[in-house]
N, C-alpha and C positions, 0 to 999 in steps of 0.2 A: 504493500500500500504506500509506503514511504517513497519508493522508487517512482511509482505512478504519479504521486503528488509533485515530485520534483520535475518530472517530464511536463506535467500540466503547467507548472510555474514558469518553466522556460518558454513554453508555447505562448503563454499570456504575455510575458515580457517582450518576446520578439514581435508579437502582434501589435502591442501598444507602441513599440518603437516604430514599426512600419506605418501605423495609423497616424501617429503625430509627427512623423518625420518632417522637420522644417526645411523643405527643399527651397522655399522662397527666401531663406536667409543666406546672404552672401558668405557670412562667416562659416556656416555649416557646409555649404557646397565647396567653399575654398578648402576647408579641412578635409573633405573627402578627396579632393584633388591632391592635397599634400600627402594623404595616406597612400594613395596609389603611386605618387611620385617617389616617395621614400622607398616603397616596396619594390618598384621597378629599379631604382638606383641600387638598392641592396642586392637584388638578384643579378644585376649586370656587373657590379664592381666587387662584390664581397663573397658571394657563394662559391664561385668557381676557383678563384685564386686563393681564398682564405679557408673557407669551411671544408671544402673537399680534401685538400691536403691535410687539414687538421684531423679529419676523420681517419685517414690512413695512419697518421702519427699515433692517434689514440689506439688504433688497432695494433700497432707495434707494441705499445705498452701492455695491451690486454693479452697478446699471444706470445710475443718473443721475450718480453721481460718477465722473468719468473716472479711468482708471488712472493717468494722468499726475498728477492732483491728489493721489491717495493716495500716490504715490511721492514727490511734492514734500515732503510732511510726514512720511510714515512709511517711505519707501523706504530700501533698504539704503545708497543713496548720499546720502540727505538729511543736512542738517546735524544733528549729534547733539544739540546743545543745544536745537534747535527740536523735533525729533521726540520726544525724551524729555520735554521740558517739556509739550508738547501731550498726550502719552499719559498722563503721571503725574497730571495734574489733570482728566482727562476725566470722572472719576466725580462731580465736583462738579455737573456738568450732568445726567448720565444718571440718577443715583439708582436703580441697578439692583442685583440680587443676583447670586450666582455663576452662576446658570443663565440669567438674562435677558441677561447680557453675552455669552453664547456665540455667538448669531447674528451679533452685531456684530463680535466677534473673528474669527469664521470668514470674514466678508465682507471685512474689510480684509486678512486673511492671503492670501486668494485673489486680491486685487487687487494684490498685489506688495509689501505692507508688509514691512520688514525684521523679522527675528525679534525683535531687541531691543525696538524700539518696540511691536511687536504684543504681546509679553509684558508690557511695562509697561502697555499699555492694558488687557490682560486682567486684570492684578492690580488696577490702580487703580480700574477701573470700579465694582466693589462696595465696595472697601476705603475709598475716600475719599468715599463717599456723604454729602453734606453734612447730610442729615436725620439719619442715624445718628450722625454726629459730634456734632451738637447734643444729641441724646437721650443719648448717652454722657456728655457733660459735665454735663448736667442731673441724671442719675440716679446715675452712678458717680463724679462729681467732675470738676472743671475740669481737674485734672492728668491724669486718665485721657483726657479728650477731647483735650487738647493732645498727649499722647504718642501717641494713636491717629493723629491727622492727620499728625504728623511722621513716625511710623513708616511710614504708608501711602505717603507720597510717596517717602521714602528707599528703602523696599522696592521700589517700582515701578522706580525708576531703577537700583538696584543689581542686582536680579534680572534685569531686561532686559539690562543691560550684561554681566553674567556669562554669560548665555545666548548673547549675541552673540559673546563671546570664545571660549566653548567650541566653538561651531559657526562659527568665523570662516572656515573654508574654504568652507562652503556660502554664507555671507554674501558672501564675495568673488566667488563665481560669480554670485550674484544681482546684485551690484553691477555686475559686468562686463556682464551681460545688459541691465541698465537704462540703462547709459551710451548704448547705441545705440537706446534706445526712442524712436520718433518722437514729436515734439511735436505731438500731435493737438489742435486747438483745441476748446474747450468748446462743446457743442451749444447751451447757453443761458447767459446771464449768471450769474456766481457767486452773486449775491444771490438769484436765483430758486431755484436748487438749495438754497441755505442756508435760505431761507424754508420750502420744502417739507420739508426734513429736520428743522429745529428745531421746526416745527409738530407733526410726529409725535412728536418727543422730548418736547415739553411736554405733549402729550396723555397719553403714557405716565407722565410724572412726576406730574401732578396727579390722574390717575385712580387712582394708587396712593399718594397722600399719606397717611402714617400718622396714626392717631389719636393726639392728644396724651396725655401722661402722665395717669394717674388723678387727678382732682380739678382739672385745669387747665381753666378755663372762659373764659379771656381771653388776649390776646396775639396776635401775628402768626400763630404756628403754628396756634392754635385757630381763628382767623378763616379762614385758608386751608382748613383741614380742613372747617369747617362750610359753606364755599362752594365746595368743590373741584369739584363737578359743574357748577356754573355756570361756573367757570373752564375746566373741560374742554370744556364746550359752546361757550364763546367760541372756543377754539382749533379746535373742530370746524367753526365757521363760517369760520375762516381757512383750514382745509383745503379747504372747498368752493370758496373763492376760488382757492386754489392749483390745484385740479384743473381748474377752468374756464379760468383765465387763463394758468397756467404750463404745465400738461400738455395744454391744449387739448382736453379731453374734452367731448363734447356736453353743453351746459348743462342740457338737459332731463333727460338721464339722471342727471346729478349731483344735480339738485334732487329727482328722484323718490327716489333713494337717501337723501338728506338728510331728506326728509319721512317716509319709512318709519322712519328711525332716531329721529326726534323723536316720532313716534306710538308707537313701542314704549316709549320712555321715559315717555310719558304714561300708557299703559295697564298697564305693569308696574313694580312697585316695585324689583325687582332691577336694579342697574346693569349686570349681565352681559348682559341681554337687548338693550338698545340697542347695547352694544359688539359683540355677535355680529351683530346686524342691520346695523350700520354697516360692519363688516369684510366681511360677505357682500356688501353693496351695492357696496363699494369693489372687491371682487374681480370682481364681475360686470361693472361698467362699464369696468374696465380690460381685462378679457379680451375684451370685444366691441368695444372701441374700434378704429376703422379709421384714425384720423388719424396715429397714431404707434405704430410697432411696439414702442418702448421701454415704453409703458404696459402692454401685455400681458406683456412680458418682466419687468416689475417684479413682478407677481403670481406669475408662474411661478418667478422666482428666490426669492421669499419661500416658495413651496411647496417648493422644493428644500431650503431650510434647515430647514423644518419636518420633512420626511421624514428628513433626516439626524439631527436633534437630538432630536425628541420621543421616539422609541423608547428611546434610550439614557438620556434623563432619567427616563423611567418606570421602567426597570429599576433605575437608581441610587437613586431615591426609595424604592422598595420595599425594597431592600437596606439603605439607611440607616435606615429605619423599623424593620426587623426587628432590626438590630444595636443601634441607639442609642435607639430609642423615638420616640414622637411627642410633641413639646412645642410647642404653639401655643395662644395665647389662655389659657384656663383649663384646657386639657387637658394632662395629664401621664401618658402611658402608657409604662411602662418597656419597653425592648427586651430582647433576650436577654442583653445585657451589663448587669449590675446597676448602678443609679445610684450605689449606695454605693461601688462600686469606683472609679468616676470621682471622686467627692467625696474619697475617701481618698487617691487618687493625686495630686491637684492641690493639696494643702494645703502651706503653707510656701513657700519660695523656692529649693528645690534644683534642680540641673540636671534631675533626673528629673521633678520636678513640672512644670517648665516644658515639658519635652519631651513629657510625657503630654498636657498641655493643648494643645500645638500639634498633636499627632496627633489628639486628639479633635476639635479645631476643624477640622482638614483634612478629616476624613471625614464629619463631621456636616453635615446640611443646615440652613442658616439662611435663612429668608425675610428680605427687607429689614426691618430694625429689630427683628426678634425676638431677635437675639443679646443685646440689652441686658437685657431682663427675665429671660432665661434665665441670664445671667451674674450678675444681681442675686441670683437664688435660689441659685446655686452659691456665691457669696461669703458669703451668709448661712449656708450649710452648712459653711463653713470654707475655701473656696478662697482662696489667697493672691493679693495684688495683682499680683505678677509673672506667675504663670500666667494670671490674668484677662486681662492685656494680651496675652500670648502667644496665647491663644485668640481674642481680638479681631482680632489681626493675621493669623492663619491661617484663621480660620473663615469670615468673610463672602466671601473671595475663592476659597475652595476648598470642595469637597464631593465626595462619591463620584459623584453624577450628573455634576457638572462635569468630574471627571477622565475619565470614560468618553467624554464628547464631545470633550474636548481631545485624547485619544488618537486619536480618529477624524480629527481635523484635522491634527495634526502628528506622529503616531506615538508608539509606546510609550516609546522612549528619551528623547525630549525631554520628554514628560509626566512621567516619573519624575524627571528632573533638575530640572524646574520645581517639582514637589511637594517634593523634598528641600531645595531652596534656600529655599522658603517656610517649611518646618518648622524648619530650622536657624536661619534669621534670626529667626523668631518666638521660638524658645527663647532665643537670645542676648539679644534685646530684653527678654524677660520677666525674665531674670536681672538685667540692668542696672536695669530699672525697679523690680523688687522690692528690690534693694539700696539704691536711693535713697529709696524711699517705704515 
């Protein structure tokens, strides 16, 4: 009966929304366009180059990295200083956003990572993105860049530790289970698994290397950006070596997939085409491989993450676009919540202004590096320095799509506690920073 009542309630809600839909309102229709604009941009710019490689990286953790290795560094019984140190600085390598980190978080969580280290990893992955830190210091000032990196590391450790304390009973049960976990030897040497894993990570990093600030035509950042596809191609060659020598996949099948990827890059200007061809080829050769069942399991595990995460991300991106608008590149389409409200609420350095900035940052979706130019515009419109830092510390690591997926991984209660901790700490940090500067 309860289930039927729930279905009836949803039918009534949807009917009432359709009946009273204010299509005559420019704000409402503009928000709908912003919703579809953000969804289209996300699909074009973020799914193929960011999420799909991330699913395969998560698959590596789930299949090739032994559960014992995960528990050694992230497990409930691992040394706290080691697990939190590794988790809190992981973002300097990964350079991912709040959505791309999700398959990796889900993977280590399923492999037995303790709640505290897993949460520290979840927060730090997007927050301590080294590219974003550099861009923040360059555009918003060196003090903001330093405050962001210090805040990100401290947040990761503190939030992870607090979550571990709050759910200490569950952590104790997990620790007791892991004490008796058998010491299963690694299937292959650690350096081989590490090479395979970091090759995929570096392909993800350089394929998504952000464009330097307007007017910058020299320096290391510009050089890497102008040669990023050559660098990505080099690590693609390393991946070919890894597939043949480490995973023992038939060399002819690997070379055929590699040739198809190179040919697609020659005949098509868009980098999305060779990425799709390469990932398709990788999926096919691993699925038909007969030498090692783990190779097929790698792709199947990646597919499991995709099935779990992509639908929730799509819903979250659409809702975020509708509520807060679409802000990417030169596009600025307001959502149903007027931008003027946000700008008015985050001026000065009061508790409320920092709190509002943290809330907006927590629910708004920021792709990697886009939070800096957005903040630059908000600060020009009157946003205080304290609220700016609060948004920087809450925004990149959280978003509405991110929350929906986290809820599916660790439940509603833990997700709410995690979001509240991030918002509260971001608010306090913004207050302190605003008072100093």
